[in-house]
C-alpha positions as CSV (number, residue, x, y, z in Angstrom):
1,X,55.8,-32.9,30.6
2,X,54.4,-33.9,33.9
3,X,56.0,-33.0,37.3
4,X,59.3,-34.6,38.1
5,X,59.4,-37.1,41.0
6,X,62.1,-37.6,43.6
7,X,64.9,-39.5,42.0
8,X,67.5,-41.9,43.3
9,X,70.6,-42.6,41.1
10,X,72.6,-45.7,41.8
11,X,75.8,-45.7,39.9
12,X,79.3,-47.1,40.0
13,X,80.4,-44.4,37.4
14,X,80.5,-41.0,39.0
15,X,83.1,-38.1,39.3
16,X,85.7,-37.4,40.4
17,X,86.6,-40.7,38.7
18,X,87.1,-39.8,35.1
19,X,85.6,-41.5,32.0
20,X,83.0,-41.1,29.4
21,X,80.2,-42.8,31.4
22,X,81.1,-40.7,34.5
23,X,80.9,-37.5,32.4
24,X,77.6,-38.6,30.9
25,X,75.9,-39.4,34.2
26,X,77.1,-36.2,35.9
27,X,76.0,-34.0,33.0
28,X,72.5,-35.6,33.1
29,X,72.2,-34.9,36.9
30,X,73.3,-31.3,36.5
31,X,70.0,-30.7,34.8
32,X,67.8,-32.3,37.4
33,X,66.4,-30.1,40.3
34,X,68.8,-30.7,43.1
35,X,66.1,-31.1,45.8
36,X,64.6,-34.0,43.8
37,X,67.9,-35.9,43.6
38,X,70.0,-38.3,45.7
39,X,72.9,-40.4,44.5
40,X,74.4,-43.7,45.8
41,X,77.9,-44.2,44.3
42,X,81.1,-46.0,44.8
43,X,84.0,-44.0,46.3
44,X,87.2,-42.8,44.7
45,X,90.1,-40.5,45.5
46,X,88.9,-37.0,46.1
47,X,85.3,-38.0,46.4
48,X,84.6,-36.0,49.6
49,X,86.0,-32.8,48.2
50,X,84.0,-33.3,45.0
51,X,80.7,-34.1,46.7
52,X,81.0,-30.9,48.8
53,X,80.6,-28.8,45.7
54,X,77.4,-30.5,44.6
55,X,73.9,-29.1,45.3
56,X,72.4,-32.6,45.8
57,X,73.0,-35.4,48.3
58,X,75.6,-38.0,47.5
59,X,76.1,-41.1,49.7
60,X,79.3,-43.1,49.0
61,X,79.5,-46.8,49.6
62,X,82.7,-47.9,51.2
63,X,84.0,-49.6,48.1
64,X,85.6,-48.6,44.8
65,X,83.4,-51.0,42.9
66,X,79.6,-50.8,43.5
67,X,78.1,-54.2,42.7
68,X,74.5,-55.6,43.4
69,X,75.5,-57.2,46.7
70,X,73.2,-57.5,49.7
71,X,75.1,-54.6,51.3
72,X,74.5,-52.4,48.3
73,X,70.9,-53.4,48.1
74,X,70.4,-52.5,51.7
75,X,72.1,-49.1,51.3
76,X,70.0,-48.4,48.2
77,X,66.7,-49.3,50.0
78,X,67.6,-47.1,53.0
79,X,68.5,-44.1,50.8
80,X,65.3,-44.6,48.7
81,X,63.2,-44.6,51.8
82,X,64.9,-41.7,53.4
83,X,64.8,-39.6,50.2
84,X,61.2,-40.7,49.4
85,X,62.3,-41.8,45.9
86,X,59.7,-42.8,43.3
87,X,62.1,-43.2,40.5
88,X,65.5,-45.0,40.3
89,X,68.1,-44.5,37.6
90,X,71.0,-46.9,37.2
91,X,73.9,-45.1,35.8
92,X,74.8,-48.3,34.0
93,X,72.1,-50.9,33.7
94,X,74.4,-53.8,34.0
95,X,74.8,-55.1,36.6
96,X,73.3,-52.7,39.1
97,X,69.9,-52.9,37.5
98,X,69.5,-56.2,39.3
99,X,68.6,-54.1,42.4
100,X,65.4,-52.7,40.8
101,X,62.9,-55.3,42.0
102,X,64.1,-54.9,45.6
103,X,63.7,-51.1,45.4
104,X,60.1,-51.4,44.4
105,X,59.5,-52.7,47.9
106,X,60.9,-49.4,49.2
107,X,58.4,-47.4,47.3
108,X,60.1,-46.9,43.9
109,X,57.5,-47.1,41.1
110,X,59.6,-46.3,38.1
111,X,63.0,-47.7,37.1
112,X,65.4,-46.7,34.3
113,X,68.6,-48.4,33.3
114,X,71.1,-46.6,31.1
115,X,73.3,-48.4,28.6
116,X,76.4,-47.0,27.0
117,X,77.4,-49.3,24.2
118,X,79.5,-52.0,25.8
119,X,76.3,-54.0,26.6
120,X,76.2,-55.0,22.9
121,X,79.1,-57.3,23.8
122,X,77.2,-58.7,26.8
123,X,74.1,-59.7,24.7
124,X,76.4,-61.4,22.1
125,X,77.5,-64.2,24.5
126,X,75.1,-66.6,26.2
127,X,75.8,-65.8,29.9
128,X,75.8,-62.1,29.3
129,X,72.6,-62.2,27.3
130,X,70.8,-64.0,30.0
131,X,72.0,-61.5,32.6
132,X,70.9,-58.6,30.5
133,X,67.5,-60.2,30.0
134,X,67.1,-60.6,33.7
135,X,68.1,-57.0,34.3
136,X,65.8,-55.7,31.7
137,X,62.9,-57.7,33.1
138,X,63.1,-55.7,36.3
139,X,63.3,-52.3,34.6
140,X,60.6,-50.1,33.2
141,X,62.9,-48.5,30.6
142,X,66.3,-49.4,29.1
143,X,68.0,-46.6,27.2
144,X,70.4,-46.9,24.3
145,X,72.8,-44.4,22.8
146,X,72.6,-45.0,19.1
147,X,70.6,-46.9,16.5
148,X,73.5,-49.3,16.2
149,X,73.3,-50.2,19.9
150,X,69.5,-50.4,19.7
151,X,69.7,-52.9,16.9
152,X,72.1,-55.1,18.9
153,X,70.2,-54.9,22.2
154,X,66.6,-55.0,21.0
155,X,66.5,-58.7,19.9
156,X,67.4,-59.7,23.4
157,X,65.6,-57.0,25.5
158,X,62.7,-55.4,23.7
159,X,60.2,-58.1,24.7
160,X,61.1,-57.6,28.3
161,X,61.1,-53.8,28.8
162,X,60.5,-50.5,27.0
163,X,63.5,-49.1,25.1
164,X,64.2,-45.5,24.2
165,X,67.2,-43.5,23.0
166,X,69.2,-41.4,25.5
167,X,72.5,-40.3,23.9
168,X,75.3,-38.3,25.6
169,X,75.2,-34.6,24.8
170,X,77.7,-31.9,24.1
171,X,78.3,-28.8,26.2
172,X,78.1,-26.4,23.3
173,X,79.2,-23.5,25.6
174,X,82.4,-25.3,26.4
175,X,83.1,-26.8,23.0
176,X,82.5,-23.9,20.5
177,X,84.2,-22.4,17.4
178,X,85.7,-19.5,19.4
179,X,87.9,-21.7,21.5
180,X,91.5,-20.7,21.2
181,X,94.0,-23.4,20.3
182,X,97.0,-21.2,20.0
183,X,98.4,-22.2,23.4
184,X,98.3,-25.8,22.5
185,X,100.0,-25.1,19.1
186,X,102.7,-23.1,20.8
187,X,103.2,-25.8,23.5
188,X,103.9,-28.5,20.8
189,X,105.7,-26.3,18.3
190,X,103.0,-26.6,15.7
191,X,103.2,-23.0,14.5
192,X,100.9,-22.2,11.5
193,X,101.1,-25.8,10.1
194,X,98.0,-27.6,9.0
195,X,97.1,-29.9,11.9
196,X,95.2,-33.1,12.1
197,X,94.1,-33.9,15.6
198,X,92.8,-37.1,17.2
199,X,91.5,-36.9,20.8
200,X,90.9,-40.4,22.2
201,X,92.2,-43.1,24.4
202,X,95.1,-44.9,22.8
203,X,93.7,-48.4,22.1
204,X,93.6,-50.4,18.9
205,X,89.9,-49.8,18.2
206,X,90.4,-46.0,18.0
207,X,92.7,-46.3,14.9
208,X,95.7,-44.1,15.8
209,X,97.8,-46.9,14.3
210,X,96.0,-46.5,11.0
211,X,96.6,-42.7,11.1
212,X,100.3,-43.4,11.5
213,X,100.3,-45.9,8.7
214,X,98.6,-43.5,6.3
215,X,100.4,-40.3,7.5
216,X,103.3,-40.5,4.9
217,X,100.7,-40.3,2.2
218,X,99.3,-37.1,3.8
219,X,102.8,-35.7,4.0
220,X,103.4,-36.4,0.3
221,X,100.7,-33.9,-0.5
222,X,101.1,-31.6,2.5
223,X,104.8,-31.8,3.6
224,X,104.3,-29.3,6.5
225,X,101.3,-31.0,8.0
226,X,101.4,-32.2,11.6
227,X,99.5,-35.0,13.4
228,X,98.5,-34.4,17.0
229,X,97.6,-37.5,19.0
230,X,95.9,-36.5,22.3
231,X,95.4,-39.1,25.0
232,X,97.0,-42.0,26.8
233,X,96.4,-45.7,26.9
234,X,97.8,-49.2,26.3
235,X,98.9,-48.4,22.7
236,X,101.0,-45.4,23.7
237,X,104.3,-47.2,24.0
238,X,103.9,-48.9,20.6
239,X,102.9,-45.7,18.9
240,X,105.9,-43.8,20.4
241,X,108.3,-46.5,19.2
242,X,106.8,-46.3,15.6
243,X,107.2,-42.5,15.6
244,X,110.8,-42.7,16.9
245,X,111.8,-45.3,14.3
246,X,110.8,-43.1,11.3
247,X,112.4,-39.7,10.7
248,X,109.4,-38.4,8.8
249,X,107.1,-39.3,11.7
250,X,109.5,-37.8,14.2
251,X,109.3,-34.4,12.5
252,X,105.5,-34.4,12.1
253,X,103.8,-36.4,14.8
254,X,103.2,-35.3,18.4
255,X,101.9,-37.5,21.1
256,X,100.7,-35.4,24.0
257,X,99.9,-38.1,26.5
258,X,96.9,-37.6,28.8
259,X,95.6,-34.1,29.2
260,X,93.3,-32.5,31.8
261,X,89.7,-32.6,30.7
262,X,89.5,-28.8,31.1
263,X,92.0,-28.5,28.2
264,X,90.3,-30.7,25.7
265,X,88.4,-27.9,23.9
266,X,91.7,-26.2,23.2
267,X,93.2,-29.4,21.8
268,X,90.3,-29.8,19.4
269,X,90.7,-26.1,18.4
270,X,94.4,-26.6,17.7
271,X,93.5,-28.9,14.8
272,X,92.2,-28.0,11.3
273,X,90.7,-31.5,10.8
274,X,89.7,-34.1,13.4
275,X,90.2,-37.8,12.6
276,X,89.6,-41.0,14.5
277,X,89.2,-44.0,12.1
278,X,87.7,-46.3,14.7
279,X,87.2,-50.0,13.7
280,X,85.3,-52.9,15.2
281,X,87.4,-55.6,16.7
282,X,87.1,-59.0,18.4
283,X,84.2,-60.2,16.3
284,X,82.1,-57.3,17.3
285,X,82.8,-57.4,21.0
286,X,85.1,-54.3,20.8
287,X,83.0,-51.6,19.1
288,X,82.3,-47.8,19.2
289,X,78.9,-47.2,20.7
290,X,78.6,-43.6,19.3
291,X,81.8,-41.5,19.4
292,X,81.3,-38.3,21.4
293,X,84.7,-37.0,20.2
294,X,83.2,-36.5,16.7
295,X,80.5,-34.4,18.1
296,X,82.8,-32.4,20.4
297,X,85.1,-31.7,17.4
298,X,82.1,-30.7,15.3
299,X,80.9,-28.4,18.1
300,X,84.3,-26.7,17.7
301,X,83.5,-26.3,14.0
302,X,86.1,-28.8,12.8
303,X,85.4,-31.3,10.0
304,X,85.6,-34.9,11.1
305,X,86.9,-38.1,9.6
306,X,85.3,-41.2,11.3
307,X,85.6,-44.9,11.0
308,X,82.7,-47.2,10.4
309,X,82.7,-48.9,13.9
310,X,79.3,-49.3,15.5
311,X,77.4,-46.1,16.0
312,X,80.3,-43.8,14.9
313,X,78.7,-43.0,11.5
314,X,75.7,-41.6,13.4
315,X,77.9,-38.9,14.9
316,X,78.8,-37.6,11.4
317,X,76.6,-36.2,8.6
318,X,78.6,-37.9,5.9
319,X,79.6,-35.4,3.2
320,X,78.1,-32.5,5.2
321,X,80.0,-32.3,8.6
322,X,82.7,-34.7,7.6
323,X,83.4,-38.1,6.1
324,X,83.0,-41.8,7.1
325,X,85.9,-43.9,5.8
326,X,87.0,-47.5,5.8
327,X,89.1,-47.7,9.0
328,X,91.1,-50.6,7.7
329,X,92.4,-48.7,4.7
330,X,95.2,-46.3,5.6
331,X,95.2,-45.1,2.0
332,X,91.5,-44.1,2.1
333,X,91.9,-42.5,5.5
334,X,95.0,-40.5,4.3
335,X,93.4,-39.5,1.0
336,X,90.3,-38.2,2.8
337,X,92.4,-36.2,5.3
338,X,94.6,-34.7,2.5
339,X,91.5,-33.7,0.5
340,X,90.2,-31.7,3.4
341,X,93.6,-30.0,3.9
342,X,93.6,-29.3,0.1
343,X,90.4,-27.2,0.4
344,X,90.2,-25.1,3.6
345,X,87.1,-23.3,2.4
346,X,85.2,-26.6,2.1
347,X,86.6,-27.8,5.4
348,X,85.4,-24.7,7.1
349,X,82.0,-25.1,5.6
350,X,81.8,-28.7,6.9
351,X,82.9,-27.4,10.3
352,X,80.1,-24.8,10.3
353,X,77.5,-27.4,9.3
354,X,78.7,-29.7,12.1
355,X,78.4,-27.0,14.6
356,X,74.8,-26.2,13.6
357,X,73.8,-29.9,13.7
358,X,75.3,-30.4,17.2
359,X,73.5,-27.3,18.5
360,X,70.2,-28.6,17.0
361,X,70.5,-32.4,17.8
362,X,73.2,-33.1,20.3
363,X,73.3,-30.2,22.9
364,X,72.7,-31.0,26.5
365,X,69.6,-28.7,26.4
366,X,68.0,-31.2,23.9
367,X,69.3,-34.3,25.7
368,X,68.2,-33.1,29.1
369,X,64.7,-32.4,28.0
370,X,64.4,-36.1,26.9
371,X,65.9,-37.3,30.2
372,X,63.5,-35.2,32.3
373,X,60.6,-36.7,30.3
374,X,61.9,-40.2,31.2
375,X,62.1,-39.2,34.9
376,X,58.5,-38.1,34.7
377,X,57.5,-41.4,33.3
378,X,57.2,-40.2,29.7
379,X,59.1,-41.3,26.6
380,X,59.0,-41.0,22.9
381,X,57.8,-44.0,21.0
382,X,60.8,-46.2,20.1
383,X,61.1,-45.5,16.4
384,X,62.8,-48.8,15.8
385,X,60.4,-50.9,17.8
């Protein structure tokens, strides 16, 4: 690996605002030498207090939504010149990647645009496809998070820029088999019952409704089992109404609502099996790019049950660390979960295999090495190109 250069990151997605993209970007930057790094970001509640804890420079634009406006372009150029940046990274390629050509005039010689999965929807519609092509034409590298997203993006973008994989990573020191889930079990009265846990935003794509539909079949084989649905979202009201209307669900299903990110490992650990039967919706526009929850659960040595949406199957070693199931079949989902609860020895073996795989392939140590190579102007050959 060659020496790193001074790096400017332009991103609308940055803590303390919460979300998967924000977590991804912040974790990447934690592994870049602080002296080499400057960040231009939008502002959010608590930003000043958060930024004071960081070892690198953060400049906040006076807006909650950073867009490629003339004002943002000017602020990015000024920061690039002041920092002496040779490399720019766009935390999300669309639409901020449109700023790349202007930054070249400020001395930036290498530009990277990160994609997160939702861009597959952009390239599926004419206007969005043209915008993504324009963005890609101004970037040296566009990253993708999974083979699935590559295969959707490449027909539109690969002729205009280099493409390489940069997936989110797992903090294997935070998510690990020794995490204690007993406090979460006690909080929700789960006792020693077998527990199936789903950690995710409550939206139709994630499949919590399918878990509820199949849950009576799990109870028929495991009457004492409990289902722990962790998260909040637009589907929460409907799910709570369904649970309240069924005596069997009332006794066995717990919806926690949103939880603080610091408590997520304990919620994974409270379960014996992790399940999120995600499904693709809206003719492919609403799709799972990868599914970090499967990898976080595996890092905690829990067997996983995943749906077939998008890149989700890439986050599971089917038959080894868990199972990939038809997310539109409550019966198949329920039978797979019940089989895992039937055989705790096999379930623990799958959990151990998942942990080993995450350590080898998905840890931030591995991901960060690839990112640092990108910053230095290196990349692995695109295996799918």
